[in-house]
N, C-alpha and C positions, 0 to 999 in steps of 0.2 A: 504495500500500500505505500511506501514509502520512496519508490523510485520514483523518478524523475525522466524524461522525456528531451531529447532532443528538440522535441515539437511543441514543447509544452511553452505558452506564454507565459512572456515576463513583466511587459510592459506595454501599455499603448501611451503615444504621443502626439496628440492631435489625432491624424489618419492612419497612423504609423502603428501595428502592431508589431511590437519585437519577439523573439524567439529564442528558447537559450542557447539553440544551436549558432545564431548572431555571438553570441558572446567567445564560442568556440574561434568562428573566424576571426575575431579581434583580437585573442590571446595568443593567435600562431600567426606563423607567416602563410597567410591565404588571400586569396583571392576575394573584394569586398564583395558582397550581393549586392540587388537592389535595396532590401529592408534598409539594409546600414547607409547603404548613398541616401536614400530618402528620409533616414531618419536623423541624420547630420545636417543635411539641406532645411528640413524643418525646424531643425532648433538653429539653427543661424535667421533662418526668418524672422524668430522670437526673439532675435539680440539686435535685428538689423529690422527696425518694426518701419521703416520708413514705405510709404505706399507708392513707390516709385522702382523700388526693386521686387525682384519675382522670381524667387526659385522653383526652379520647374520637375516634379518628380520625375525617374526617368522613366515609369511607367507613361507619361505623358509625354516627354520628350519622344519613347519609339513612337507611340502611337501617331503624333504627328507627321513624324518622319518617313512612316511606313504606311501610311492611311492611302489604300487606294481609289478612295471616292472622293473627287473635290467638293460634291455637297456638303456632304457627310463631314468632311475637315472644315469647312464654312461654319457650319451648324455649333460642331464643338471648338471652335475658336474662339465664338463671340463672346462666352461668359468667362473667358481668360483676361481680356481688356488689356491687350498687350500694347496696346497704340497707345496709350497711357502711362507705359513704365519706363525709366530712363536706362534701366540697367534691368538685364536679361540673363539669368543662368542657367542652361541647358546641358545635363550629366549625357556622353553621347557613349553607347555604346556598339559593338562594330558586330552583334546577334544579325544575322538575314532571314533567319527562320521567325516566320510570324506568328507561327504556333506554337514554339517551344518559348516557354515563358521562363525570364532570369536565364536567357542563354548569353553565349558571346563569351569571350576570352579576353577584352580589353576596353578600358575607361578609358574616357577624354573629354574636355569642358569645351562648351562652346559658348561663347559671352556675347552680348548686346550690348552695346553702349550708344545712346542715341545721341550724344553729342557729336562723335564722328561718325554718325549713322553707319556703324560698320561692324563685324562680327567677327568674334578673333578665335581663334582655336587654340586651346592648348594643349598640347597632347606629350608625356612623359616618355613615347616612343616613337622621336623625330617623326610624326606624322603618320602613324600608323594606321591611324583613322581618321585619315582625310577625306577619303568618298563618303564616309556616314556621316563626317562633319559636314559636308559640302551637300550632302542627300537632304538633312535636317534644315540647313541653312534656307536651301530652295523652297524649302516646303512653308518654312515657317514666315520666311520675308515679306511675304506678301501682307501678311499680317501686322506686321511690325512697322512697314517703314511704307508700304506700297511696291515695296520690288523691287526698290532703289539704292538698299544699301551695298556696302563692297563686303567682301572676305578676303581674309589674312588669315595665314598662319604665321603663328607667333614661334620661331623658329630658335628664340632665347629661353625657352622652356625651360625650367631645370628636367633632367632625363633619371629615371628609374635606374637604380641598379641591379635590379632583378626582375623574376618574372611575374611579381605580385602584386606590387605595389601601385600599381594604376591607377586604382579607385581612392586611396590616399592621397596622392597626389591631385586628382580631382579635387579633395574637399578640403585639401588645404591652399590650393589655390584659388577655391569659391572663396575660402575664408578670409585671405586675404587679400582679395578683389573689395568685397565687400565692406572690410575696414576700409583701405584704400577711399572708396565710396563713400563712405558714411563721415570722415574725418571731414570734411568740409575743407580741405586744402585746396588751393589753386591747381587747375588741373589743364596741363598742358597736353594738348589734342597729339603730338607726335610722341609723347612720352608717355603720358596713360601711367598705369601701374607695371607697366613691363619690369620696371628695375627695382621695385620693392618684391613681386616676384619670385625674380632672379636670385637676390638677396635672403630672401627671409625664407622662402620654399621649402629647401634642402633640408633644413636646421626644423623645421616645422613638422614635417614627414616625418623625423625621426621618433618624435613622443608621441604624434596622433592617434595612432591606434590603443595606446595607453589611457590618452587625456579622454576620446569614445567612451573604453572601456569606462573610466570614474565616472563619466557622467551619467552613463543608462545606471550604473550600481547605484548614485546618489538619486536617480528620480522613482529607481526599483524602493529605495528607503523611504522616500517620502509619498510614496503613493498607498504604502502600507498602514 
């Protein structure tokens, strides 16, 4: 009767339900799944509460990128109100099978910044996800900027040194960009957040798994 399962629900945070197996993912050198990505992006949205920032969950980003019907996509996009946002953050996954939940082997990050009217792709594996990012860019651009936004590969994105930390890089970069945006500092269109990402993300990645794990355990204690 006291046995626990990896499928046990351990925490509900906003619309995200975490399970015990998610703790195991964070405890070891493992590829982050959709739930962990969505949880931390949701947490960041509670820290950076500006109505002009939107952090899009992985499932929604994947649906936008792969929706086969234009009219269905239009109906789906209306409630998101992306035209009213100044900063949009989309996790990108290389899953090509729309029938396979939580598929794929690599995460990257697509960021839209309205001031520059541009999408920026941060990939910790030297553009491995560029095709998937461009697919998402083409799908979402008409709902953000009437289709006239530019696309840019961020070649100075810090690179992962193993085969499993791509999701951690995505979350670290998302966090740094949100902090940059929320700081209210003067924003140089040519510089933007690139230097701060390059300088701070590698160190942040080294302890972010442990930090997220501690955050989950703290929220679990508060919910008891």
